[in-house]
VEXKOL-955387 format. One line per 3 residues: number of its first residue (from 0); their letters; for each residue x, y negated, z of N, C-alpha, C, O. Coordinates in steps of 0.1 Angstrom, whole numbers, always signed. Layout:
VEXKOL-955387
NUM> a> X/Y/Z/X/Y/Z/X/Y/Z/X/Y/Z  ...
***
This chain:
VEXKOL-955387
0> xxx> +784/-964/+1250/+790/-975/+1242/+792/-969/+1227/+795/-957/+1226  +791/-978/+1218/+793/-974/+1204/+807/-976/+1200/+815/-982/+1207  +811/-971/+1188/+825/-972/+1184/+826/-978/+1170/+819/-975/+1161
3> xxx> +836/-987/+1169/+841/-992/+1156/+854/-985/+1153/+863/-986/+1160  +854/-978/+1141/+866/-971/+1137/+873/-980/+1127/+869/-981/+1115  +884/-985/+1131/+893/-994/+1123/+902/-985/+1115/+910/-978/+1121
6> xxx> +901/-985/+1102/+909/-976/+1093/+918/-984/+1084/+913/-992/+1076  +931/-981/+1085/+940/-987/+1075/+939/-979/+1062/+937/-967/+1062  +939/-987/+1051/+938/-981/+1038/+948/-970/+1036/+959/-970/+1042
9> xxx> +945/-961/+1026/+955/-951/+1022/+967/-958/+1015/+967/-970/+1012  +977/-950/+1013/+989/-955/+1007/+986/-962/+994/+979/-957/+985  +991/-975/+992/+989/-982/+980/+1000/-979/+970/+1009/-971/+973
12> xxx> +1001/-986/+959/+1010/-983/+948/+1022/-992/+948/+1023/-1000/+939  +1031/-991/+958/+1043/-999/+958/+1051/-996/+946/+1054/-985/+942  +1056/-1007/+939/+1065/-1006/+928/+1057/-1005/+915/+1063/-1005/+904
15> xxx> +1044/-1004/+915/+1036/-1003/+903/+1031/-1017/+899/+1032/-1027/+907  +1027/-1019/+886/+1022/-1032/+882/+1011/-1037/+891/+1010/-1049/+893  +1002/-1028/+895/+991/-1032/+904/+993/-1025/+917/+989/-1013/+919
18> xxx> +998/-1032/+927/+1000/-1027/+940/+986/-1023/+947/+985/-1013/+954  +976/-1031/+944/+963/-1030/+950/+955/-1019/+945/+944/-1021/+940  +960/-1007/+946/+952/-995/+942/+959/-983/+950/+971/-983/+952
21> xxx> +951/-973/+953/+957/-962/+960/+966/-953/+951/+963/-952/+939  +977/-949/+957/+985/-939/+950/+978/-925/+951/+967/-924/+958  +983/-915/+944/+977/-902/+945/+977/-897/+960/+968/-891/+964
24> xxx> +988/-900/+967/+989/-896/+981/+978/-904/+989/+973/-899/+999  +976/-917/+986/+966/-925/+993/+952/-919/+991/+945/-919/+1001  +949/-914/+979/+936/-908/+978/+935/-895/+986/+925/-892/+992
27> xxx> +946/-887/+986/+945/-875/+994/+944/-878/+1009/+937/-871/+1016  +951/-888/+1014/+950/-893/+1028/+935/-896/+1031/+930/-892/+1042  +929/-903/+1023/+915/-907/+1025/+906/-895/+1026/+897/-895/+1034
30> xxx> +908/-886/+1017/+900/-874/+1017/+902/-865/+1030/+892/-860/+1035  +914/-864/+1034/+917/-857/+1047/+910/-864/+1058/+904/-858/+1067  +911/-877/+1058/+904/-885/+1069/+889/-883/+1068/+882/-881/+1079
33> xxx> +883/-882/+1056/+869/-880/+1055/+865/-866/+1061/+855/-865/+1068  +873/-856/+1058/+870/-843/+1064/+871/-843/+1079/+863/-836/+1086  +881/-850/+1084/+882/-851/+1099/+870/-859/+1105/+866/-855/+1116
36> xxx> +865/-869/+1099/+854/-877/+1104/+841/-869/+1104/+832/-871/+1112  +840/-860/+1094/+828/-852/+1093/+825/-844/+1106/+834/-837/+1110  +814/-845/+1111/+811/-838/+1124/+814/-845/+1136/+810/-842/+1147
39> xxx> +822/-856/+1134/+826/-864/+1146/+818/-877/+1147/+815/-882/+1157  +814/-882/+1135/+807/-895/+1135/+798/-895/+1123/+802/-891/+1112  +786/-901/+1125/+777/-904/+1114/+776/-919/+1113/+767/-925/+1120
42> xxx> +784/-926/+1105/+784/-940/+1105/+771/-947/+1100/+766/-942/+1090  +767/-956/+1107/+755/-964/+1103/+758/-973/+1092/+749/-977/+1084  +771/-977/+1091/+775/-987/+1080/+790/-985/+1078/+797/-980/+1087
45> xxx> +794/-989/+1067/+809/-990/+1064/+812/-1004/+1059/+805/-1009/+1050  +821/-1011/+1065/+826/-1024/+1062/+840/-1023/+1056/+847/-1014/+1059  +843/-1033/+1049/+857/-1034/+1043/+861/-1047/+1038/+852/-1056/+1036
48> xxx> +874/-1049/+1036/+878/-1062/+1030/+875/-1062/+1015/+870/-1052/+1010  +879/-1072/+1008/+875/-1074/+994/+886/-1068/+985/+885/-1071/+973  +895/-1060/+989/+906/-1055/+981/+902/-1042/+975/+895/-1034/+981
51> xxx> +908/-1039/+964/+905/-1026/+957/+909/-1014/+966/+902/-1004/+967  +921/-1015/+973/+925/-1004/+981/+916/-1001/+993/+916/-990/+998  +909/-1011/+997/+899/-1009/+1008/+887/-1001/+1002/+882/-992/+1008
54> xxx> +882/-1006/+991/+871/-999/+984/+874/-985/+981/+866/-975/+983  +886/-982/+975/+890/-969/+972/+892/-960/+984/+889/-948/+983  +897/-966/+995/+898/-958/+1007/+884/-953/+1012/+883/-941/+1016
57> xxx> +874/-962/+1011/+861/-958/+1015/+855/-947/+1006/+849/-938/+1010  +859/-948/+993/+855/-938/+983/+861/-924/+986/+855/-914/+985  +874/-925/+989/+881/-912/+992/+876/-906/+1005/+874/-894/+1006
60> xxx> +873/-914/+1015/+867/-909/+1027/+854/-902/+1024/+851/-891/+1029  +845/-908/+1016/+833/-902/+1012/+834/-889/+1005/+826/-880/+1007  +844/-888/+996/+847/-875/+990/+850/-864/+1000/+844/-853/+999
63> xxx> +859/-867/+1010/+862/-857/+1020/+851/-854/+1029/+849/-843/+1034  +842/-864/+1032/+831/-863/+1041/+821/-853/+1036/+816/-845/+1044  +819/-853/+1023/+811/-843/+1016/+796/-846/+1015/+790/-840/+1006
66> xxx> +791/-855/+1023/+777/-860/+1021/+777/-875/+1019/+787/-882/+1023  +766/-880/+1014/+766/-894/+1011/+767/-903/+1023/+761/-901/+1034  +776/-913/+1022/+779/-923/+1032/+773/-936/+1028/+771/-938/+1016
69> xxx> +771/-945/+1037/+766/-959/+1033/+776/-965/+1023/+788/-963/+1024  +771/-973/+1014/+780/-981/+1005/+787/-991/+1014/+782/-996/+1024  +799/-994/+1009/+808/-1004/+1017/+802/-1018/+1016/+797/-1022/+1005
72> xxx> +802/-1025/+1027/+797/-1039/+1028/+810/-1047/+1029/+818/-1046/+1038  +812/-1056/+1019/+824/-1063/+1018/+824/-1076/+1027/+815/-1084/+1025  +834/-1077/+1035/+836/-1090/+1043/+850/-1094/+1039/+860/-1088/+1044
75> xxx> +851/-1105/+1032/+864/-1110/+1027/+873/-1113/+1039/+885/-1113/+1037  +868/-1116/+1050/+876/-1119/+1062/+885/-1107/+1066/+894/-1109/+1074  +881/-1095/+1062/+888/-1083/+1065/+899/-1080/+1055/+906/-1070/+1057
78> xxx> +901/-1089/+1045/+912/-1087/+1036/+925/-1090/+1042/+927/-1097/+1052  +936/-1084/+1036/+949/-1086/+1041/+954/-1100/+1037/+949/-1106/+1027  +965/-1104/+1044/+971/-1117/+1040/+979/-1114/+1026/+981/-1103/+1022
81> xxx> +982/-1125/+1020/+989/-1124/+1007/+1004/-1121/+1009/+1012/-1131/+1010  +1008/-1109/+1009/+1022/-1105/+1011/+1031/-1110/+1000/+1043/-1113/+1003  +1026/-1111/+988/+1034/-1116/+977/+1038/-1131/+979/+1049/-1135/+977
84> xxx> +1028/-1139/+984/+1031/-1153/+987/+1042/-1154/+998/+1051/-1162/+997  +1040/-1146/+1008/+1049/-1146/+1020/+1063/-1143/+1016/+1073/-1150/+1020  +1065/-1133/+1007/+1078/-1129/+1003/+1084/-1140/+994/+1096/-1143/+994
87> xxx> +1076/-1146/+985/+1080/-1156/+976/+1084/-1169/+983/+1093/-1176/+978  +1079/-1172/+995/+1083/-1183/+1003/+1097/-1181/+1009/+1104/-1190/+1011  +1100/-1169/+1012/+1113/-1165/+1017/+1123/-1165/+1006/+1134/-1170/+1007
90> xxx> +1120/-1158/+995/+1128/-1157/+983/+1121/-1163/+971/+1114/-1155/+964  +1122/-1176/+969/+1114/-1182/+958/+1116/-1175/+944/+1107/-1174/+936  +1128/-1170/+942/+1131/-1163/+929/+1123/-1150/+928/+1121/-1145/+916
93> xxx> +1118/-1145/+939/+1110/-1132/+938/+1095/-1135/+934/+1087/-1125/+934  +1092/-1147/+932/+1079/-1150/+927/+1077/-1144/+913/+1066/-1141/+908  +1089/-1142/+906/+1090/-1135/+894/+1091/-1120/+897/+1102/-1116/+902
96> xxx> +1081/-1112/+895/+1081/-1098/+899/+1092/-1090/+892/+1098/-1081/+898  +1095/-1093/+879/+1106/-1086/+872/+1119/-1089/+879/+1127/-1080/+880  +1121/-1102/+883/+1134/-1105/+890/+1135/-1097/+903/+1145/-1092/+906
99> xxx> +1124/-1097/+910/+1124/-1090/+923/+1127/-1075/+921/+1135/-1069/+928  +1121/-1069/+911/+1123/-1055/+908/+1137/-1052/+904/+1143/-1042/+909  +1143/-1061/+896/+1157/-1059/+893/+1166/-1061/+905/+1176/-1053/+907
102> xxx> +1163/-1071/+913/+1172/-1073/+925/+1171/-1061/+935/+1181/-1056/+940  +1159/-1055/+936/+1157/-1044/+945/+1164/-1032/+939/+1170/-1024/+947  +1163/-1030/+926/+1168/-1018/+920/+1184/-1018/+921/+1190/-1008/+920
105> xxx> +1189/-1030/+923/+1204/-1031/+924/+1209/-1027/+938/+1221/-1027/+940  +1200/-1025/+947/+1204/-1021/+961/+1203/-1006/+962/+1196/-999/+955  +1211/-1000/+972/+1211/-986/+974/+1197/-980/+978/+1194/-969/+974
108> xxx> +1190/-988/+986/+1177/-984/+991/+1166/-995/+988/+1164/-1003/+997  +1160/-995/+976/+1151/-1006/+973/+1139/-1008/+983/+1136/-1019/+987  +1133/-997/+987/+1122/-998/+996/+1126/-1004/+1009/+1119/-1012/+1015
111> xxx> +1137/-999/+1014/+1142/-1005/+1027/+1146/-1019/+1026/+1143/-1027/+1035  +1152/-1023/+1015/+1155/-1037/+1013/+1143/-1046/+1012/+1143/-1057/+1018  +1133/-1041/+1005/+1120/-1049/+1005/+1114/-1050/+1019/+1109/-1061/+1023
114> xxx> +1114/-1039/+1026/+1108/-1039/+1039/+1115/-1049/+1049/+1108/-1056/+1056  +1128/-1049/+1048/+1135/-1059/+1056/+1132/-1073/+1053/+1130/-1082/+1061  +1131/-1076/+1040/+1127/-1089/+1035/+1113/-1093/+1039/+1110/-1104/+1043
117> xxx> +1104/-1083/+1039/+1090/-1085/+1043/+1089/-1088/+1057/+1082/-1097/+1061  +1097/-1081/+1066/+1097/-1084/+1080/+1101/-1099/+1083/+1096/-1106/+1091  +1112/-1103/+1076/+1117/-1117/+1078/+1106/-1127/+1073/+1104/-1137/+1079
120> xxx> +1099/-1123/+1062/+1089/-1132/+1057/+1077/-1134/+1067/+1072/-1144/+1068  +1074/-1123/+1073/+1063/-1123/+1083/+1067/-1132/+1095/+1059/-1140/+1100  +1079/-1131/+1100/+1084/-1139/+1111/+1084/-1154/+1107/+1080/-1162/+1115
123> xxx> +1089/-1157/+1095/+1089/-1171/+1090/+1075/-1176/+1089/+1072/-1188/+1093  +1065/-1168/+1085/+1051/-1173/+1083/+1045/-1175/+1097/+1038/-1185/+1099  +1047/-1166/+1106/+1040/-1166/+1119/+1046/-1177/+1129/+1039/-1181/+1138
126> xxx> +1058/-1182/+1126/+1064/-1191/+1136/+1058/-1205/+1135/+1058/-1212/+1145  +1051/-1208/+1125/+1044/-1221/+1124/+1052/-1233/+1119/+1046/-1243/+1117  +1065/-1231/+1117/+1073/-1242/+1113/+1072/-1246/+1098/+1076/-1257/+1094
129> xxx> +1066/-1237/+1091/+1065/-1239/+1076/+1051/-1238/+1071/+1048/-1235/+1060  +1041/-1242/+1080/+1027/-1241/+1076/+1024/-1248/+1063/+1015/-1243/+1056  +1030/-1259/+1060/+1027/-1267/+1048/+1030/-1259/+1036/+1025/-1263/+1025
132> xxx> +1038/-1248/+1037/+1041/-1241/+1025/+1032/-1230/+1021/+1032/-1224/+1010  +1023/-1227/+1030/+1014/-1215/+1028/+1000/-1218/+1025/+994/-1228/+1030  +994/-1211/+1016/+980/-1212/+1013/+971/-1209/+1025/+961/-1216/+1028
135> xxx> +975/-1199/+1033/+968/-1196/+1045/+979/-1194/+1056/+988/-1187/+1055  +977/-1202/+1067/+986/-1201/+1078/+983/-1189/+1087/+973/-1183/+1086  +993/-1186/+1095/+991/-1175/+1105/+978/-1177/+1113/+970/-1168/+1116
138> xxx> +977/-1190/+1118/+965/-1193/+1126/+952/-1192/+1118/+942/-1187/+1124  +952/-1196/+1106/+940/-1194/+1097/+937/-1180/+1095/+925/-1176/+1096  +947/-1172/+1093/+945/-1157/+1092/+938/-1151/+1104/+929/-1144/+1103
141> xxx> +943/-1155/+1116/+938/-1150/+1128/+923/-1154/+1129/+915/-1146/+1133  +920/-1166/+1126/+906/-1171/+1127/+897/-1163/+1118/+886/-1159/+1122  +901/-1161/+1106/+891/-1155/+1096/+890/-1140/+1100/+879/-1135/+1098
144> xxx> +900/-1133/+1105/+899/-1120/+1109/+890/-1118/+1121/+881/-1110/+1122  +892/-1127/+1131/+884/-1127/+1143/+869/-1130/+1139/+860/-1123/+1145  +866/-1139/+1130/+853/-1142/+1126/+847/-1130/+1119/+835/-1126/+1122
147> xxx> +854/-1123/+1111/+849/-1111/+1104/+846/-1100/+1113/+836/-1093/+1112  +855/-1098/+1123/+853/-1088/+1133/+840/-1090/+1141/+832/-1081/+1144  +837/-1103/+1144/+825/-1106/+1151/+813/-1103/+1142/+802/-1099/+1147
150> xxx> +814/-1105/+1129/+803/-1102/+1120/+801/-1087/+1120/+789/-1082/+1120  +812/-1079/+1120/+810/-1064/+1121/+803/-1060/+1133/+793/-1052/+1133  +807/-1066/+1145/+800/-1062/+1157/+785/-1066/+1157/+776/-1058/+1161
153> xxx> +782/-1078/+1152/+768/-1082/+1151/+760/-1073/+1141/+749/-1070/+1145  +766/-1070/+1130/+758/-1062/+1120/+758/-1047/+1124/+748/-1040/+1120  +767/-1043/+1131/+767/-1029/+1136/+756/-1026/+1145/+750/-1015/+1146
156> xxx> +752/-1036/+1153/+740/-1036/+1161/+739/-1024/+1170/+729/-1017/+1171  +751/-1021/+1177/+751/-1010/+1186/+753/-996/+1181/+751/-986/+1188  +756/-995/+1168/+758/-982/+1161/+773/-980/+1159/+781/-989/+1159
159> xxx> +776/-967/+1156/+790/-964/+1151/+792/-968/+1137/+783/-966/+1129  +803/-975/+1134/+806/-979/+1120/+820/-977/+1117/+829/-976/+1126  +823/-976/+1104/+837/-975/+1099/+841/-989/+1093/+832/-996/+1087
162> xxx> +853/-992/+1094/+859/-1005/+1088/+872/-1001/+1080/+882/-998/+1087  +871/-1002/+1067/+883/-1000/+1059/+890/-1013/+1056/+884/-1022/+1049  +902/-1014/+1061/+909/-1027/+1060/+924/-1024/+1059/+928/-1014/+1055
165> xxx> +932/-1034/+1063/+946/-1033/+1062/+953/-1035/+1076/+946/-1037/+1086  +966/-1033/+1076/+973/-1033/+1089/+973/-1047/+1095/+972/-1048/+1108  +974/-1058/+1087/+973/-1071/+1093/+961/-1074/+1101/+962/-1078/+1112
168> xxx> +949/-1072/+1095/+937/-1074/+1102/+935/-1065/+1115/+931/-1070/+1125  +939/-1053/+1113/+939/-1044/+1125/+947/-1049/+1136/+943/-1050/+1148  +960/-1054/+1133/+969/-1059/+1143/+963/-1072/+1150/+964/-1073/+1162
171> xxx> +957/-1080/+1142/+951/-1092/+1147/+939/-1090/+1156/+937/-1096/+1166  +931/-1080/+1152/+919/-1076/+1161/+925/-1071/+1174/+919/-1075/+1185  +935/-1063/+1174/+940/-1057/+1186/+947/-1068/+1194/+946/-1068/+1207
174> xxx> +953/-1078/+1188/+959/-1089/+1195/+949/-1096/+1203/+951/-1099/+1215  +937/-1098/+1197/+926/-1105/+1204/+921/-1097/+1216/+917/-1103/+1227  +920/-1084/+1215/+915/-1075/+1225/+925/-1074/+1237/+921/-1074/+1248
177> xxx> +938/-1074/+1234/+948/-1071/+1244/+956/-1084/+1248/+964/-1083/+1258  +953/-1095/+1242/+961/-1107/+1245/+976/-1106/+1242/+984/-1111/+1250  +979/-1100/+1231/+993/-1098/+1227/+999/-1110/+1222/+993/-1119/+1217
180> xxx> +1012/-1111/+1224/+1020/-1123/+1218/+1021/-1120/+1203/+1018/-1110/+1198  +1024/-1131/+1195/+1026/-1130/+1181/+1037/-1120/+1178/+1036/-1112/+1168  +1048/-1120/+1185/+1059/-1111/+1183/+1054/-1096/+1184/+1058/-1088/+1176
183> xxx> +1047/-1093/+1195/+1042/-1079/+1197/+1032/-1076/+1186/+1031/-1064/+1182  +1024/-1085/+1181/+1014/-1083/+1171/+1021/-1079/+1158/+1017/-1070/+1151  +1032/-1086/+1155/+1040/-1083/+1143/+1046/-1068/+1144/+1047/-1061/+1135
186> xxx> +1050/-1065/+1156/+1055/-1052/+1159/+1045/-1041/+1156/+1048/-1031/+1149  +1033/-1042/+1162/+1023/-1032/+1160/+1018/-1031/+1145/+1015/-1021/+1140  +1019/-1043/+1138/+1015/-1043/+1124/+1024/-1034/+1116/+1020/-1028/+1107
189> xxx> +1037/-1033/+1120/+1047/-1025/+1113/+1046/-1010/+1115/+1053/-1003/+1108  +1038/-1006/+1125/+1038/-992/+1128/+1024/-985/+1125/+1022/-973/+1128  +1015/-992/+1119/+1002/-987/+1116/+1003/-978/+1104/+1006/-983/+1093
192> xxx> +999/-966/+1105/+1001/-956/+1094/+989/-958/+1084/+978/-962/+1088  +992/-954/+1072/+981/-953/+1062/+971/-943/+1066/+974/-932/+1071  +958/-946/+1064/+947/-938/+1067/+946/-934/+1082/+941/-923/+1086
195> xxx> +952/-942/+1091/+951/-940/+1105/+938/-946/+1110/+932/-954/+1104  +935/-942/+1123/+922/-947/+1129/+925/-953/+1142/+932/-947/+1151  +920/-965/+1144/+920/-971/+1158/+906/-973/+1162/+897/-977/+1154
198> xxx> +902/-969/+1174/+888/-969/+1179/+886/-980/+1189/+893/-981/+1198  +876/-988/+1186/+872/-998/+1196/+858/-995/+1201/+848/-994/+1193  +856/-994/+1214/+843/-992/+1220/+837/-1006/+1223/+844/-1015/+1227
201> xxx> +824/-1007/+1220/+818/-1020/+1223/+803/-1018/+1228/+797/-1008/+1224  +799/-1027/+1236/+786/-1028/+1241/+783/-1042/+1245/+789/-1047/+1255  +774/-1049/+1238/+772/-1063/+1241/+784/-1071/+1239/+791/-1069/+1229
204> xxx> +788/-1079/+1249/+801/-1086/+1248/+813/-1078/+1251/+824/-1083/+1250  +812/-1066/+1256/+823/-1058/+1260/+830/-1051/+1248/+823/-1045/+1240  +843/-1052/+1247/+850/-1046/+1236/+863/-1040/+1242/+870/-1047/+1250
207> xxx> +866/-1027/+1240/+878/-1021/+1246/+885/-1012/+1235/+878/-1005/+1228  +898/-1014/+1235/+906/-1005/+1226/+907/-991/+1232/+913/-990/+1243  +902/-981/+1226/+902/-968/+1231/+913/-959/+1225/+920/-951/+1232
210> xxx> +916/-961/+1212/+926/-953/+1205/+933/-963/+1195/+926/-970/+1189  +946/-962/+1195/+954/-970/+1185/+962/-961/+1175/+969/-952/+1180  +960/-963/+1163/+968/-957/+1152/+969/-942/+1153/+980/-936/+1152
213> xxx> +958/-935/+1154/+958/-921/+1154/+959/-916/+1139/+951/-919/+1131  +969/-907/+1137/+970/-901/+1124/+972/-886/+1125/+978/-880/+1117  +967/-880/+1136/+969/-866/+1139/+962/-858/+1128/+966/-846/+1126
216> xxx> +951/-863/+1122/+944/-856/+1112/+953/-853/+1100/+952/-843/+1093  +962/-863/+1097/+972/-861/+1086/+982/-851/+1090/+986/-842/+1082  +988/-852/+1102/+998/-843/+1106/+994/-829/+1106/+1001/-820/+1103
219> xxx> +981/-827/+1110/+976/-813/+1112/+974/-807/+1098/+976/-795/+1097  +971/-815/+1088/+969/-809/+1074/+982/-808/+1067/+985/-798/+1060  +991/-818/+1067/+1003/-818/+1060/+1012/-830/+1065/+1008/-841/+1062
222> xxx> +1022/-828/+1073/+1030/-839/+1078/+1035/-848/+1068/+1038/-860/+1071  +1037/-844/+1055/+1042/-852/+1045/+1032/-863/+1041/+1035/-873/+1034  +1019/-862/+1046/+1009/-872/+1043/+1011/-884/+1052/+1004/-894/+1049
225> xxx> +1019/-883/+1062/+1021/-895/+1071/+1030/-905/+1064/+1042/-902/+1062  +1024/-917/+1061/+1032/-927/+1055/+1029/-941/+1062/+1018/-942/+1068  +1038/-950/+1060/+1036/-963/+1066/+1037/-974/+1056/+1034/-986/+1059
228> x> +1040/-971/+1044/+1041/-980/+1033/+1036/-974/+1020/+1035/-980/+1009
***
């Protein structure tokens, strides 16, 4: 059986003007992962979502890998949901990024406060009661991720491939494989580490989750590299 390596992007730039780029730590995480992958897999292709942090993660992996890897093939269905819209539907005043920054800065732990709001926003989005408020519903997100994953399987054509994406799509793919509830899917979405690897074995119509959320490569090099946000 061949393997699809689902890779969550390296740490993005929370609190910066452009969240959608890797932090310095995110680049280092990607390079560590590239070194770990070297000698373990020779990917026939690399797929990724359409976000900058996906592309930069693939670039960081290539740096660490040390030899030329295939160029990333973009599948927009592998992009993350719009977390800014979700939070703004929960807290309309936070559609103004400056207002959100000021509100968070006024709390003892801004990152924790944002994470708690984000979790509530996810629950609100996934429950289905407010679908009319969202550009993309939870069900729409599931469909596009599932379709994109099927494209990966088809184009991988029985070879080992890498997929640089985000926690949301990874959680959705695993939901489909294991038949998880939405609640459990939200839970696993919250524990997927940056630059972690989940492995899916596939052959024809058979798909099996072999490894979920492995980040031992980061722990082995420097435990401080393990991040979840």
